[in-house]
C-alpha positions in Angstrom: -10.3 5.1 13.8 -9.5 7.8 11.1 -7.3 6.8 8.5 -5.8 9.9 6.4 -5.2 9.4 3.1 -4.4 10.9 -0.2 -5.0 9.5 -3.6 -2.6 7.3 -5.3 -0.4 6.7 -2.5 0.4 3.8 -0.2 -2.5 4.5 2.1 -4.6 2.5 0.1 -3.2 -0.6 1.2 -4.5 0.2 4.8 -7.8 1.3 3.3 -8.3 -2.0 1.6 -7.3 -4.0 4.7 -9.8 -1.9 6.9 -12.5 -3.0 4.0 -11.6 -6.5 4.3 -11.9 -6.7 7.9 -15.2 -4.8 8.0 -13.6 -2.7 10.6 -15.3 0.5 11.2 -13.2 4.2 10.5 -13.5 7.6 8.9 -11.6 8.5 6.0 -10.1 11.8 5.8 -8.3 13.0 2.9 -5.2 14.8 2.8 -3.8 17.4 0.3 -0.1 16.2 -0.1 1.0 19.7 -1.3 -0.4 21.9 1.3 -0.8 19.2 3.9 -4.2 20.1 4.9 -6.8 17.8 5.7 -10.4 17.7 4.6 -11.6 18.2 8.1 -9.6 21.3 8.2 -6.5 20.5 10.2 -2.7 20.8 9.8 -1.8 17.3 8.7 2.0 17.6 10.1 0.2 18.1 13.6 -1.1 14.6 13.1 2.1 13.3 11.5 4.9 15.4 11.6 6.6 13.5 9.1 4.1 15.1 6.9 3.0 12.1 4.5 0.1 9.2 4.6 -0.9 6.9 5.6 -1.4 7.7 9.3 -4.0 6.2 11.5 -5.7 7.8 14.2 -7.2 6.0 17.3 -10.1 6.9 19.2 -7.6 7.5 22.2 -5.6 10.0 19.8 -2.9 7.6 19.4 -1.3 8.0 16.0 0.4 5.4 14.1 2.3 5.9 10.8 4.3 3.8 8.3 2.5 1.4 6.3 3.9 -2.0 7.4 3.2 -0.9 10.8 -0.2 0.3 10.1 -1.3 -3.0 8.3 -0.1 -5.2 11.0 -1.8 -3.4 13.6 -5.1 -2.9 11.6 -5.0 -7.0 11.2 -4.4 -7.8 14.7 -7.7 -6.1 15.6 -9.5 -9.0 14.4 -7.7 -12.1 15.8 -8.1 -15.2 13.7 -8.6 -13.6 10.4 -6.9 -15.1 7.4 -5.1 -11.9 6.1 -2.0 -12.5 8.3 -0.1 -15.2 10.3 -0.7 -14.6 14.2 2.0 -12.5 15.5 5.3 -14.6 17.2 5.1 -17.3 14.7 7.6 -18.0 11.8 4.7 -17.2 9.3 4.4 -14.0 10.9 8.0 -13.3 10.3 7.8 -14.3 6.7 4.8 -11.8 6.3 7.3 -9.2 7.7 10.0 -10.1 5.2 7.5 -9.6 2.6 6.2 -6.2 3.7 9.9 -5.0 4.2 10.9 -6.1 0.9 8.0 -4.3 -0.6 8.7 -1.1 1.3 12.2 -0.7 0.4 12.6 -2.7 -2.9 9.2 -1.6 -4.6 7.9 1.1 -3.1 11.2 2.5 -2.4 12.8 2.0 -5.7 9.6 3.5 -7.4 9.4 7.0 -5.4 11.9 8.6 -7.2 10.4 7.7 -10.7 7.6 10.3 -9.5 10.2 13.2 -9.7 10.1 14.2 -13.6 13.5 16.5 -12.8 15.7 13.6 -12.7 18.0 12.9 -15.5 17.0 10.0 -18.0 20.2 8.2 -17.0 19.5 8.4 -13.4 15.8 7.3 -14.3 17.2 4.1 -16.3 19.1 3.1 -13.2 15.9 3.2 -10.8 13.9 1.3 -13.4 16.3 -1.3 -13.9 16.6 -1.8 -10.2 12.7 -2.1 -10.4 12.6 -4.4 -13.0 14.9 -6.6 -11.6 12.7 -6.6 -8.1 9.7 -7.3 -10.6 11.2 -10.1 -11.8 11.7 -11.6 -8.4 8.3 -11.1 -7.8 7.1 -12.6 -10.8 9.0 -16.1 -10.0 7.3 -15.9 -6.4 4.0 -16.3 -8.0 4.9 -19.2 -10.5 3.7 -21.6 -7.9 0.8 -19.9 -5.7 -1.8 -16.9 -6.3 -0.6 -14.7 -3.4 2.6 -14.0 -1.7 2.0 -16.3 1.3 -0.4 -18.6 -0.6 -3.7 -16.9 0.0 -4.6 -13.1 -0.4 -3.2 -11.1 2.9 -1.8 -7.8 4.1 1.4 -8.1 1.8 -0.7 -8.4 -1.2 -2.8 -5.2 -0.5 0.7 -3.4 0.0 2.2 -4.8 -3.3 -1.2 -4.2 -5.1 -1.2 -0.5 -4.0 2.6 0.2 -5.1 2.1 -1.7 -8.5 -0.6 0.7 -9.4 1.6 3.1 -10.0 3.6 1.4 -13.0 1.3 3.0 -15.4 2.7 6.6 -14.2 6.2 5.5 -14.8 5.2 4.3 -18.2 6.0 0.6 -17.2 3.7 -2.1 -18.5 3.2 -4.4 -16.2 2.2 -7.2 -19.1 5.6 -7.6 -19.5 5.1 -9.6 -16.3 2.3 -11.7 -17.2 1.9 -13.5 -13.7 2.3 -9.7 -12.1 -0.6 -8.6 -14.5 -2.7 -11.6 -14.0 -1.8 -10.8 -10.0 -3.2 -7.4 -10.2 -6.2 -8.3 -12.0 -7.0 -11.0 -9.6 -6.8 -8.6 -6.4 -8.7 -5.8 -8.2 -11.6 -8.1 -8.3 -12.2 -8.2 -4.5 -15.0 -6.7 -3.4 -13.0 -4.8 -0.7 -10.5 -3.6 -3.1 -13.1 -2.3 -5.3 -15.0 -0.6 -2.3 -11.7 1.1 -1.1 -11.1 2.7 -4.6 -14.4 3.7 -5.1 -14.8 5.2 -1.9 -11.3 7.4 -2.3 -12.5 8.4 -5.6 -15.7 9.5 -4.3 -13.9 12.1 -1.9 -13.5 16.0 -2.8 -10.1 17.5 -3.2 -8.9 19.3 -0.2 
């Protein structure tokens, strides 16, 4: 498998899960501006949407969209603890978490990367995001992870919450989320994924 990634993007979550499971894969960096890959390809020929993550299988099939990639990866190792089995009620709960993160945290955060939006508009996006962070903090009152034990949803949430400093949002305003982030950052697979991405050369 090949995982196409760019630094500081949601592709880190897929990278973390691959490392957690010990699956073999090739990590290929993408330049988000030029759309060139580290192995010299036009990334739009791999993913016409033009953004990471993308997972290319050995047979040439390409899968995009983080929640789909995460679930495909985790299902390659039956019986692991990162996701409930397909078809179960618990798996539906996982999909609920993944969709919430994708639409309400990832989606609400993305406009804040745009430095040209008006301060009043930025304030609206931040207010919406703060409400979602309040909800997540309440979720963690009685458990360490979204589904009790560390799983793919936590890898995704960790990845998007790492963007908060870019928006001048201090996660310490939500102490349970801050501790959650520290807990995940200590995982060897998380440290390995981050180190591997930092070690790649710009494209």
